[in-house]
C-alpha positions as CSV (number, residue, x, y, z in Angstrom):
1,X,24.1,-19.7,-5.1
2,X,21.9,-23.1,-4.6
3,X,19.1,-23.5,-2.4
4,X,15.8,-25.7,-2.8
5,X,12.4,-24.0,-2.0
6,X,8.9,-25.8,-2.1
7,X,6.5,-24.5,-4.9
8,X,2.8,-25.1,-5.7
9,X,3.3,-27.4,-9.1
10,X,0.6,-24.8,-10.9
11,X,2.9,-21.7,-9.6
12,X,5.8,-23.3,-11.0
13,X,4.5,-24.4,-14.1
14,X,3.1,-20.7,-14.8
15,X,6.4,-19.7,-14.1
16,X,8.3,-21.9,-16.4
17,X,6.1,-20.5,-19.1
18,X,6.3,-17.2,-18.6
19,X,9.9,-17.2,-18.7
20,X,9.7,-19.4,-21.7
21,X,7.9,-17.2,-23.5
22,X,10.2,-14.3,-22.4
23,X,13.4,-15.9,-23.3
24,X,14.8,-16.2,-20.0
25,X,16.0,-18.8,-17.5
26,X,13.7,-19.8,-14.8
27,X,16.5,-18.6,-12.4
28,X,16.3,-15.0,-13.2
29,X,12.8,-15.1,-13.5
30,X,12.7,-16.1,-9.7
31,X,15.7,-13.5,-9.0
32,X,13.4,-10.1,-10.5
33,X,10.5,-11.4,-8.7
34,X,12.1,-11.3,-5.6
35,X,14.1,-8.2,-6.1
36,X,10.7,-6.4,-6.8
37,X,9.0,-8.3,-3.5
38,X,12.0,-7.2,-1.3
39,X,12.4,-3.4,-3.0
40,X,8.8,-3.0,-2.6
41,X,8.6,-3.6,1.0
42,X,11.9,-1.3,1.7
43,X,10.2,1.6,-0.2
44,X,6.8,1.1,1.6
45,X,8.8,2.5,4.7
46,X,8.1,6.0,5.4
47,X,9.6,8.7,7.1
48,X,7.8,10.4,10.4
49,X,6.1,13.3,9.2
50,X,5.5,16.0,11.2
51,X,2.4,17.3,11.0
52,X,1.8,21.8,11.3
53,X,-0.2,22.6,14.1
54,X,-2.5,24.8,13.6
55,X,-2.7,28.3,15.4
56,X,-6.6,29.1,14.1
57,X,-8.9,31.1,17.0
58,X,-12.4,30.5,17.1
59,X,-14.3,27.0,17.3
60,X,-16.9,25.7,16.7
61,X,-20.0,27.3,15.1
62,X,-22.7,28.5,17.6
63,X,-25.6,25.5,18.0
64,X,-22.6,22.8,16.4
65,X,-22.7,19.8,19.0
66,X,-19.4,17.5,17.8
67,X,-21.1,14.5,19.6
68,X,-24.2,14.9,17.5
69,X,-23.3,14.3,14.0
70,X,-27.1,15.2,13.2
71,X,-25.7,18.6,13.9
72,X,-23.0,18.7,11.4
73,X,-25.1,17.0,8.7
74,X,-26.9,20.0,8.7
75,X,-23.9,22.1,8.8
76,X,-22.7,19.9,6.3
77,X,-26.2,20.3,3.8
78,X,-26.9,24.0,4.0
79,X,-25.3,26.0,1.4
């Protein structure tokens, strides 16, 4: 199929050079580029993941207020 696209002069010049360096046509270079971009977008869609729910009991250590970052830092710094 034929179509017309607008490509920046510098990009087109670089694409033509790359195609020539690789011994291929500009059309095949553009087709491969589009194929890669379209495959990448399709692969980036991930399925929804069900995260496990913890059944652990217990809670926060005595004296730790989760609303105060300084309490958490003290506990994390203690070996």
